[in-house]
C-alpha positions in Angstrom: 0.0 -0.1 0.0 2.8 2.5 0.7 3.9 2.1 -2.9 0.5 3.1 -4.1 0.3 6.0 -1.8 3.7 7.2 -2.7 2.9 6.9 -6.5 -0.3 8.8 -5.9 1.6 11.6 -4.4 4.4 11.6 -6.7 2.2 11.7 -9.7 -0.3 14.2 -8.2 2.4 16.6 -7.5 4.0 16.2 -11.3 0.4 16.9 -13.1 -0.1 20.0 -11.1 0.0 23.2 -13.2 2.4 24.7 -10.5 5.1 22.1 -11.6 5.5 23.8 -14.9 5.0 22.7 -18.5 8.3 20.6 -18.4 7.0 18.6 -15.8 3.4 18.1 -16.1 3.2 17.6 -20.0 5.5 14.4 -20.1 4.0 13.1 -16.9 0.3 13.2 -18.2 1.3 11.9 -21.5 3.4 9.0 -20.2 2.0 8.2 -16.6 -1.8 9.1 -16.9 -4.3 6.8 -18.3 -7.8 7.7 -19.4 -8.9 10.9 -21.1 -5.3 12.5 -21.2 -6.0 15.0 -23.8 -8.7 16.6 -21.9 -6.8 16.6 -18.6 -3.8 18.1 -20.4 -5.9 20.7 -22.1 -7.3 21.7 -18.7 -4.0 21.8 -16.9 -2.5 23.8 -19.7 -5.2 26.3 -19.4 -4.9 26.5 -15.7 -1.1 26.9 -16.1 -1.3 29.8 -18.5 -3.6 31.8 -16.2 -1.4 31.2 -13.1 1.8 31.9 -15.0 0.5 35.1 -16.3 -0.6 36.3 -12.7 2.7 35.3 -11.4 4.8 36.7 -14.2 6.3 33.2 -15.3 7.4 32.6 -18.7 8.7 29.8 -20.8 6.9 26.8 -19.1 8.7 27.3 -15.8 7.4 26.2 -12.4 5.1 28.7 -10.6 6.4 29.1 -6.8 3.1 29.3 -4.7 2.0 28.1 -1.3 0.1 25.0 -2.6 -0.1 23.0 0.7 1.6 19.9 1.9 0.2 16.4 1.3 0.5 15.0 4.7 -1.3 11.7 5.0 -3.0 8.8 3.1 -5.5 6.2 3.3 -6.1 3.0 1.4 -9.3 1.2 2.3 -9.4 -1.5 -0.3 -7.6 -4.7 -0.7 -4.6 -4.0 -2.9 -3.5 -7.3 -4.3 -2.9 -7.8 -7.8 -2.7 -5.1 -10.4 -6.1 -3.7 -10.1 -6.9 0.0 -9.5 -6.0 1.4 -6.0 -7.8 4.4 -4.9 -5.8 6.5 -2.6 -7.3 9.2 -0.4 -4.8 12.0 0.2 -5.2 14.7 2.7 -3.5 18.2 1.8 -2.8 20.6 4.7 -3.3 24.0 2.9 -2.0 27.5 4.2 -4.5 28.9 6.6 -4.8 25.8 8.6 -7.4 24.0 6.7 -7.4 20.4 5.3 -8.6 19.2 1.7 -9.3 15.4 1.0 -9.3 14.1 -2.4 -9.0 10.6 -4.0 -6.5 9.6 -6.7 -6.6 6.2 -8.5 -3.4 4.4 -9.4 -2.8 1.3 -11.2 0.4 -0.8 -11.3 1.4 -1.3 -15.0 3.3 -4.5 -15.5 4.4 -3.4 -19.1 6.3 -0.3 -17.8 6.9 -1.6 -14.2 5.6 1.6 -12.8 2.4 3.0 -11.5 0.2 5.0 -13.6 -2.6 7.6 -12.4 -6.0 7.3 -13.9 -7.9 10.2 -15.1 -11.7 8.8 -14.9 -13.0 12.2 -14.0 -12.7 13.9 -17.6 -10.6 17.0 -17.2 -10.0 16.5 -13.5 -7.5 14.0 -12.1 -8.6 14.4 -8.6 -12.0 13.5 -7.1 -12.7 15.6 -4.0 -13.9 13.8 -1.0 -15.4 14.5 2.3 -13.5 11.6 3.8 -12.9 11.7 7.3 -11.0 9.2 9.6 -7.6 7.8 10.1 -5.0 8.9 7.8 -1.6 7.4 8.0 0.9 10.5 8.3 3.7 10.7 5.8 5.7 12.5 8.5 5.3 10.6 11.8 5.2 12.7 14.9 6.7 11.9 18.3 10.1 10.1 19.1 
């Protein structure tokens, strides 16, 4: 399960518009399944708007306080190469938390995880999930 959680985090960050065109475009093309054209167009539109506001050019990353992915939860059996839904918790500036679900699948052809985009132009499904999340950064000693 930890591999699926780490893949979900890694791919989620790499397809975010803030990562910059040189990062999100190849990630969406190579490591996302589903409606990648619609997702790519949506991320590109968002990137253009954010880059203009931030004064960023040439597809560079946009530096912003986007929050930190701090926890994960997998409810389903993760045996085999079937899709694994990972609920992620993001602590955003201002002290709030946002929960969203990402689906990743182990691809034996590439020997790597792929992120599924079943939500059309959205890679993430916002959730109202509450409960126990495993922290990426353990607390205490």
